[in-house]
N, C-alpha and C positions, 0 to 999 in steps of 0.2 A: 496457436495458442487456443486453449480450451476455455469458451465463453460460459461464464456462469450466469443462469438463467432463473428468473423468479416467475411462477406463475401466479396470477391472479384468478380468482373464482376457481381455486383449486380442486374444490370437491364437486364441482358441476359436471355434467357430461363432457363439455369441451375440455375443461380443465384436467380431467382424469386422462382424456386422451392425449393431450399435449404432454403430460408427464410420460405416459407410454411412448411418445415419439421421441421425446428427449432421450430417455433411456435407450433408444435404438440409434442414436445419433452420436457418433464418436467427437464430433467437434464442440459439443456443448454438455453441461452437465446441470442438474437440478440442485439449487443451492438455497431456495427459497419458495414458500407456498403462502398465499394469503387468501382470506376468505372474508365475507361479511361479518361483522362483529356479532351479529344475533345467531351465527351459523353454531350448530350444535356439535361441529366437527373440528372447533378450534382446539390445538393440542394434539389431533391426531397425526400419525405418519403419513406424509402425503404419498410417499411410495407405496406403503402398504394399502392405502385408500385406492390407489389407482391399478392395483394389481401387479406391480412390478416388484414387490418385496421391500422390506424396510429399508430406508435410506437414510434416516437419522434426521430428515427435514419435517419439522413440525408446523402444522399450519398455524398461522398467526393472524391476528384482526386488523393489522395495519401494516402499510409498507415501511413505516418509520422503524418499526421494530426490528427489520432484517436490512435496513439500509446500507449496511457495510457487507453483505452477504451476496451481492449479486451485481452484475453488469447491465443485464438486458432484462425487461419485464415483458411478459407476453399477456396481453387483456384481451379477452374475448367475452366481456361482461355487458354492461349497459352503458348507453351515452353520458348520463351524469357521472358515474363513476370512472369512465374512461377519460373524461375532461380532468376530472381531479388527479388521476394517475399521471396524465401528461404534465400536468403542473408540478406534480412531485418530482417527476423524472428529470424535468428541466431544471428544477431548483438543486437538485442534487447529482447532475451529471451521470445520469442513468439514460440508456437508450430504451426505446419502446416499440414494440410491434402491437398493432392494434387490428383486431379482427371484428371489433365491434360494428354493427351496422345501425342505421335509423337515426343517426346523428343529424340535428338540425343544421343549417348554414352557420348560425352563431356559434354552435359547437364545433364544428369544423374550423372556423377561423379561430378559436380558442386554441386548439391543437396546433394548427400551423403556426400560431404565435408561439407556442412552446419550443417548436422546432428551430426557432433562432438560437436556441441554448443547449439543444441537444439533438440527437439523431433520432426521428420518429419515422416509422414507417406505416401507412394507412393503406389497405387494400381491401377491397370488397370481397375478394376470394383469393385465397392461398395456393390453390390447387395448380399444380404446373399445366395441367390440361386445359383448364379455363384460361389461364392467361395467355396460352398459344391460340385459344380460341379469340381472345380479345384482338390479337394481331391479325388473325385471318379474316375476321369480321371487318376489321377496318379496310384490309386491303380488298376484299369482296366487294365492299360497298362502293369503293373507289373505280373498280373496275366495271362494275354492272351500271353504276351511275343512276341517273333520274329516271331510267325506263322502268325500274324496278321498285314496287312497293316493300316497305319494310315493316314487319310484324315480329313482336318478340313474346314468346308464351314461357312462363316459369310456373313450376310446382314444388312446393314445400310441405312439410309436416303441419299439422294442425296447431302446433304450438308456437310457430314464428309470429311474432307479432308486428313487423314491418312488412309494406306491401308497396310498390313491387319491391322484390329483393335487391340489396345492394349490387349484387352481380348482374341482375337483369339491366339495371341502371347503367352500370359500367358498359355492359354491351350495346345499350343504347346510344351510349356516349361515342363508343368506337365506331359504331356504324354512322353516326351523325357526322363524326369527324371525317369518314371517308368521303362523304358528299358535301362537305363543306356547310353543314348546318349546325345551329346550336339546338342541342336537345330540349332547353328550356322552351324554346320557341314552337317545337313542334310535335312534343310529347303527347300522346292522347293515352290517358289512363282509365280506360273503360268505356265502353259505348252502350247506350239504352235508348229505346223508342226510335222515332222516325229521325233519324239525324242527317239524311241526305247521302249524297255519294261521297266516297273517300277523296279527301283531298291529297294529291299526289305528295306533298313534302311532308306529311305526318309521318310519324313512327307510333305505331300502337303498341300497348302492353297489354297482355291478359295473365290474369292471377289465378292459380289454383291452389288451395289449401286443404289438406286433409291426410289422414292416416300417418305413415312415418316416413314420407318421402324425405330423404336427405336434401336432394337438390337438382332438379331437372331444368334445363334451359335450352331453348330452341329460338335461333334468329331466323327468320324466313324472309327471301328476297323472291318477290312474287311478281311475274309479269305474264302477259297472255302467251299462253301455251306452255308455260315451263314454271317450276319452283325450284330455288337452291335453298337447302336448309343446312346450317351449321349447329349441331346438338352437342352439349355436354349433359351427361347423367353422373352423378356421384351416387355410389352405394354404400359410402362410408364416410364419416366425418374424418377418418384418418388421413384422407387425401389433403384436407385443410390443415390438420395438426402437422404433418410432415413438412409441408410448404412453409407453414410458420416457424417451425423449428429452423428448417434452412435459412430461413430470412433472418432469424435470431442470430445464427452464427456470421452471417453476412454483415448485419448492421452493428455488429460488435466492433467492426474496423472503422466505423464511420465516426465522424465528430460531430457534426450537426446538419441540419436540413430534413426536409420532407422527401420521403422515397416510397416507391410501392413495388410490388412482386416483379414488375417488368423490370427494373432496375438489377434486381437479383438474378433473373434470367437472361440479362442482356438483349432484352428484345426491343429496346428503345433505338 
């Protein structure tokens, strides 16, 4: 069954890339496109805007105007809009793929609550490669154990507004799980001044912002005499778009509940 997909934020960089990825996937079809009401591109053909040719799918200013036209919504926008979209999808029986990062705990709780009534996927990263890294990081941490210090370095473009990245945090959670720690208790988000010797159980994060870096992440396991690194580098957002579209095809078959990309790839 072909899954009908709506893209919100359709005129943005990621929105256009999602439309391109939908066009290349035979399991889904673009049937709706949504943008902020203030956008000058309301009424434009979403396919033409994304460079895949006219699709007859015109950009509208609210999901309510296309509520009967889609099965799954893909949302890579901003936290406030994402929470509203989760509530809308739950109320109307639509599935939701969330790629938005930077949500507060309260916003995440609202999204989780919406999943009582529909199927929602929320992942910090939809790249297949990154999700394989999550599994490898957890396994490496469990094998290497407490004899290795854990540090995470991530780099993104100058426009990214949240730090550390959602992917870096997920990597930290995977590493912490591997050594039976709670990331909230051991995370260090930057160091400055005379801070003393490193505490063994901490997991450190270092953030780089600049240029047009799509996304680089490295988890380091450091011991006396050696270092193990697990690195993922994204050269194009298309890696995220392809994964999100794959997830949309998968979640179209689910009824309700919270899922992530690990479910799609069978890595749990």
